[in-house]
Every structure is written in C-alpha cells, then in structure tokens.
C-alpha positions as CSV (number, residue, x, y, z in Angstrom):
1,M,-116.0,67.8,-86.8
2,K,-118.8,70.3,-87.2
3,Q,-118.3,73.7,-88.7
4,A,-119.6,77.0,-87.5
5,K,-119.7,80.5,-89.0
6,F,-119.3,83.5,-86.8
7,S,-118.0,87.1,-86.9
8,V,-115.0,88.5,-85.2
9,E,-113.4,91.9,-84.8
10,E,-110.4,92.8,-87.0
11,N,-108.0,92.6,-84.1
12,Q,-109.2,89.1,-83.3
13,V,-108.6,88.1,-86.9
14,D,-105.1,89.5,-86.6
15,F,-104.6,87.5,-83.5
16,L,-105.9,84.3,-85.1
17,N,-103.6,84.8,-88.1
18,G,-100.6,84.5,-85.7
19,Y,-101.6,80.9,-84.9
20,K,-98.2,79.5,-85.9
21,S,-96.3,81.7,-83.5
22,Y,-98.4,80.2,-80.7
23,G,-97.7,76.6,-81.7
24,F,-101.0,75.8,-83.4
25,K,-101.3,74.0,-86.7
26,D,-104.2,76.2,-87.9
27,K,-106.6,78.9,-86.8
28,S,-109.3,76.3,-86.0
29,S,-107.2,74.5,-83.5
30,M,-106.2,77.7,-81.9
31,L,-109.9,78.8,-81.6
32,R,-110.9,75.3,-80.2
33,A,-108.2,75.6,-77.6
34,A,-109.4,79.1,-76.6
35,I,-113.0,77.9,-76.4
36,D,-112.0,74.9,-74.2
37,K,-110.0,77.2,-71.9
38,L,-112.9,79.6,-71.6
39,R,-115.3,76.7,-70.8
40,Q,-112.9,75.5,-68.1
41,E,-112.7,79.0,-66.6
42,L,-116.4,79.4,-66.6
43,E,-117.0,76.0,-65.0
44,L,-114.4,76.8,-62.4
45,E,-116.2,80.1,-61.6
46,T,-119.5,78.2,-61.3
47,L,-117.9,75.7,-58.9
48,K,-116.4,78.6,-56.8
49,R,-119.8,80.3,-56.5
50,S,-121.4,77.0,-55.5
51,A,-118.7,76.4,-52.9
52,N,-119.2,79.9,-51.5
53,L,-123.0,79.4,-51.3
54,Y,-122.5,76.1,-49.5
55,A,-120.1,77.9,-47.1
56,E,-122.6,80.6,-46.4
57,V,-125.4,78.0,-45.7
58,Y,-123.0,76.0,-43.5
59,S,-121.9,79.1,-41.5
60,A,-125.5,80.2,-40.9
61,D,-126.8,76.7,-39.9
62,K,-125.8,75.9,-36.4
63,E,-127.6,72.6,-36.4
64,L,-125.6,71.5,-39.5
65,Q,-122.4,72.6,-37.8
66,S,-123.2,70.6,-34.7
67,L,-123.9,67.5,-36.8
68,T,-120.6,67.7,-38.6
69,E,-118.7,68.4,-35.5
70,E,-120.1,65.4,-33.5
71,P,-117.5,62.7,-33.0
72,T,-118.2,59.6,-35.0
73,A,-119.5,56.5,-33.1
74,P,-117.1,53.6,-33.0
75,W,-117.8,50.6,-35.3
76,P,-119.6,47.8,-33.5
77,E,-117.3,44.8,-32.7
C-alpha cells in the first residue's frame, strides 16, 4: 500500500482519533473508507448529471423520440 502525506484541520484529527468508536482498526482504514465513499458519491453525481443531459437531449429531439417509440418489427420466420 502506498503512503501519502497531507494536512488536516484540528477537528479532523480529533475525528480520526475516534476511529475505534466507528469500528475501524486504525486511522488509515477509516480514511480509506471515507475516500472510497466520497469517490462513490462523486461518481454517482457524475452519472446523475449525465443522465439528466441525456434526458434533456431526448426531450428536445422529436426525431429520436419517434425512433424509440416506433413498434419493433417482428422477427422473420
């Protein structure tokens, strides 16, 4: 595992020092979990923005709407 050096605020140090009360074995595992959670939340926000943009494009594109609303042709027998 790689190591990194960074600065945190005093209240963040106090919070990290309580790692045991949150069920973590050490401060590093608590910080890794927090970073993973933040990454997931940021990725989810990116997906939501992307979905909203696709919805805007779809709602403004009548030709695309008609293509997706056309009934599918039956399979040849």
